[in-house]
N, C-alpha and C positions, 0 to 999 in steps of 0.2 A: 393208667388208664380210663376211661368215667365211658363203660360203656352206655350205660344206659344216658349219657348225653350223647351222643351216636345214631343210638339207633333213635333219636328223635329228630333228627338232621334229616330234611325233605319232605320227612310223614306228616310233620303237627304244624299247626300255626302257633300264636303266644293266647294261651286260654289265661280268658280273661283278665290280657293286657288295658282295654280298655279302661276295667274299673281299675286297676294299676295304678296308670298313668294319670288318672278323675282325681284320683286324689294327694298328686305329686306335684312337686313344682313347676312348669316345667314354664314356666317366664312368658315372657309378652306380653303382648296389649290385646287379647284377642275381645272377637265383637268390635273395635272401635271405627270399623271401615262402615260407611253407611252404602254400600251398595248389597243388592235380596243377589243372593243365591249361595253355593257354596268355593269353595276356595277349592279349584281342580289342582291337584296333584298327578303329572306324567309319574309313571312309575315305573323303569325300564329293565326294572330286573325279571332273574326267567322265573319258569313257572317252580323251582324248586325254592324259589326264595319268598312269590312275591306276597303269597297268603300274611309271612310275616310284616311286609313294610306294609300293605293296608289296615293289619289291626293295630299298629304300631298308630297310623295316621289317623284311624278314626281314635285309636284311644285321646293322640294331645290332643284333636279337635274339640273332641265332648268337655277333657280339663278345660280350657278356650277360651269352652263357649262361644265357638261359632262350626261350621259344617264344614266337611271337605267331603269333595267326591272324586276315587283314586278311578284313575282309567290307566289299565296296562297298556303300554306304547310298546311295538317291536323294537329291541336296541338296533339292528341296525337299518328301521324306521325314521326314528323319534330325529332325529339330529335335522336331518332336514325335516322332516316334516314338524318338527320345531320353527325353522329359520323362514318358511314357507306361509305357517300364521304368523308369528311375531310381525315379521314384516307388514300386515296384512293389518298389526294389532290386533290380529285373535292370536286362541293359543290357550295354552294354561297358564295358571296364576306360579305354579314353580315345579320343576323340571331337575328331575333326577340325572343327573350328564356325566358323561368321560370325563376322567379330571383334563383328558387333551380338546374336550366341543370348550370349554372355559376359558382364553385365551379370546377363539372365535371367535364365538356372539359376542365379547365383549368388547372388542376389537368395531362389529357389527353395530355396535350398537343395542342391541338385542337381549343385553337382563343389565339387572341395575346394578350401578355400585353401593355400597352397603354402608358408605361411611353413613354414620349419626344411628343407623339401625341396633347398634349394638353386636351387629352380626359381624362387625368388622375385627371383633377383638381374637389375636389371639388364643389367650389366654392358655388351655396345658391342650390342645390342637400339639400334635407332632409335627418339625418343623417342617418334613417334606412332605406330607398330605398340604400341608398348608401353601407351600412352599405352590400352587397348583390354584388355587385359588388369588393368586395375584397377576395384575398387569397393567401394564402402564401407572405405579405407582399404588393400585386403588384395589381393594376386595372385593372381589366380585364372585364367590360363591363361602361355601362352607362343606369343610370335609365331611362323608357322609363315611367310607368304608376306605380303606387303603389294600392295596393287595401288591402280589407279584408273580411270577412261575418260578413252580418248582419241579423236584421229578414225583412223579404218580410212581408208587409201584406196586403191585400184586406179592404182597409178603408170599400168603400157598407156594407160587411158583418158585421166587428166589428161593428160597427156603428147599422145594423140594431137586432145584439144581443145584446146589450149593453151593450159593453163590450171593453176595450183598453189594444194598444200590453200589451204583460205579462213582466215585467222586470223580473220575476223568473219562473223558471220551475214547481215551485209549482205552481205559478199562471196559467200557463197554465194550466196545471191539472183541475185549478176554474174552469176556462174559456172554457175548452172544451167542456161541456155538452151545451149550448150556442147557440156554434157553430157546432151542429151537431153531437160531437163525433169525431172518429176519422177522420172529414172532418176541423177538426182545424188547423193541422197539418200535415205537411210527412214529413219523416225521410229518408234523402238519405244517401246510404251505401256505399259509398265511404267514402274510409282513411283519407280524406281532412274533409270530414265534419264532422270526430268522433271526429277533432280534437278542437272546440269548447268547446266541453263536459269533454270533458281534461282537455284542460284549464282551462277553468273556474271551476271546480274540484282541483284545482292547481297541478294538475299530469302534465306530461311532456312525451315527447320520450326517449332523452339522456339528462342526464346530462354532457354535453361536455367537462366543463373543468376538469374533477373525473374520466371521459372515465368510464359512469356508464351507463347501459340501464335500465332506469323507466319505462321504460311502464309499468310495473306490480307493480308500486306501486300501497299502500290503494285508492292514488285522483286519481288516474289514472280509474280502477276499475272500481271508483266509478263515474266516468262518462258518462264511456261506461253504468251502471248502469244503469243511468238517462237515457238515450238513451231509451233502452229496457223499464226501468214503464213506458214510455209515450204510450209502445205500448202494454204493460198490461193492465192497466189503459182506454185501449178506449180514448184516446187522442190525439192519432196520428193514421198514418198508412205510409204503405213503399212499393215500388213497390212489384206488383208480377211479374216483371219478371224482377230476379234480377241485369240481366246483363245491363242494361236501367236505372235506376233505375233514375237515371239523369233527363236522357228525360221523364219520367213520371213524376218525381216532380213539372219536367217544363211544364208542356202539363194538368197535375191539374191545377196546378194554375193560368196558363195565362187562362183557361178557364172557371174560377169561382168553382169547383171541392170542393178545398182544401183553406180555408181562410189566412196560412198563410206556411212561409217557409226558410230556411236559404238560403242568396247564395249572390253574389255579386256584384260590379259598371258594373261588366260584362255582364250581364245576364238582365239587363236595356231595351236595346234597341231590344234585342229580345222579351221581357214581353210587352210590350206597342204594339205587332203587336197583344196580343191575346186579346180576344173577351170581359176576365171581362176590358180590361183597354187598353179601345176604348176613355175613357178620363183618359190623365194619370195622372191625379192629384188623382185619385181614387189608384194608388199603394202607400205605405205609405210606408218609413223606416224608422228601429230604430233601436238603439243598438239591441243588445244577451242577450235573459235571461240569468241568470247564477243560482246559489244555492240557492242567497240571491240576494235582486234587488243591481245590480250596476255591482254586481260582473261576468259579464258574458264575457267574450272574446275569439278574435278568432286569426286567424295565419296573419304573414303578409304575403302578396304573391306581385302579377304583376310580370313587364317584363321586360326585361334589350336587349339594343342594344352589341351587341357582332361582333366581326370580326375574320373572317376568317384565322388562323394562312397557312401564306404560299398566300393568297390571292395574285394575283398581281397588284387589284387594290387599295391597301392601302391609300393610300391619298384621292381620289372620294370617299373611303367609311367611313372614315372619315369627310369629306365633309358632306356627306350624317349625319350620327350619329350629328354634328353636330350642325345641321338644323333641321332634325325630334326631337329631345330635349331638342331644344333651346322654348323660354320663345314664342314667337308666335304661335308654333306650339304646346305646350302643352297647351294654352291659347286654343287652336281651340279643340283637344284633348278633354277638358273637358267642352264647351260647347256644343259642336254636340254629343260629347258620354255620357258623366256623367261621365268619368273614371278619376282619382286621379290624380292633377298632384305630381310629382317627384320634383320639381322645387319649393321654400318655394316662391320667386317671385312672381308668376304662382298668388297664392292664394288670391294677393292681387288688382286679378283686377274683378273689381265691377259684370261682369257676373258669373264670377266663384266661387265669394264668394256666389251672389245670388242664383247660379246654386241648385234647389230642392235637387239634387242626389251626387248633388258634397258635399254640406254642410250639407243636413243629414244622408252621412258615416262618415263624415270627424268624431265623434265624436267614431265611429266604431275601424274607427283608431288610435284613440289616446290611448284605452284599446289594441289595435293588441299586441298578445306575438309575439315573433323573435322566427324565427323556427334556427333551427344547418345548419350557413353557410361551410359543411363539403362536401365533398368530395363526400362523401355518402346518402349525404339527400337526393335526388329524390328518391336514391330504398325505403328509408324509410317505402314507402304507400303503395306499393303494399303487403309485409306482413300487415300489419295494414288495408290493407283494407279488406282481407281473414279473419281474426278474426275481423273484427269489423260487414260484413257480416253472418258471423258465430251465431252475439248476436244477432243481427235484425232477423235473420232467428229462434231462435231458439233453434239454435243445439250446442251451447256449452255457458254456462253462461258465465257471463263478466272477471270472475279471471281464467278459463280456457281457453276463447281465448285470455285475456292479455297474461297469459306463454305460450301460442303457437307465442307469436309477437313474445317477448321477446327472444324465445330460435331460433327465423327464423332471428332474428334483429344478432346474435352472430354467428351463422351458416354462416350468408349470409351476410350480410351487413356490422359490426363492433366486427370482429375474437375478436379484441384488447381490445374490450371491454368487464367485470364485468358484471354480470347479479345484479341488486342493491337486 
């Protein structure tokens, strides 16, 4: 395990990266646009990541002979802000988009079909992240990073209790008393974090091929029931302030108040600033528990680069994306931030292969469950969040909440689907 690599996460940018990339063949036809002003790039990464992406963008622009303006946009506001701006012919030239946004933005005609730009060639991009760039038979994005959820744990607390990371939810119930009962695990009430329970039980949200809503299936209900059972059995806690569940979860884990959480590689940089992880090696990563050993799986996530429809800086935007999604840039992101590359060749780099976070999450990625790449995919989470939060709060049974979510899907999200 590379202590020096982990110690840099979330604390440093990419020193000298602009100079390095300036000497690297990033490709593209930078500087060929006639318009004045920089290429505007909306970066939706978190505070522990943004310095690295800013340095990457500025280095790529310098090597391409054009200017870039990197604007930090809050992730939870970026989609609506982009849609509102793009509908009026305004907004950034390049957006760092969550994978579920791509189909929606393409369906709405707000991002460019990348045919003929050179960005529509899969090359050595991994098949699963590449699938998120496709809509209606065309390529609308380029994969930036891929991810999924895994079990993050405090090595010291588990060692003191004499227990190993659980490989099943039943095992978590068994070891919770040794970890202080509800201090063992924190259940985040966000809909995305309900997916490991649903997927691991054999459930899903939609059957896209048969246009059926299946969030209310027996399997999905059982998964929601598992999450509730962890609370009922005193093996876990959830947020007292349900409106800030994710922040509460990270704070409790980073301080050492709870021993385990479920989160993704994007959280590592911030967690290493916490009191419990001043020694970075104290942060452990394991595959998700499931109903039985080895059955846990989380959702495929990640981010893609897209170009706004109508951008007057398309040539330079293409050059920027070619560079920022290239092998050198993805290697830097993996080594500096522990985020998972989308190119197969990047995993062959020794520093990437040895990186403790990348290598730890690779097993979870192999088990990751695909999400529905439909225009309405991002809209599936609001109804699920409401229903899941009601389950965790004890306001609804898992079956009642699942029926409520299924009805909301049919009423407001996928009206052409039938409820299974």
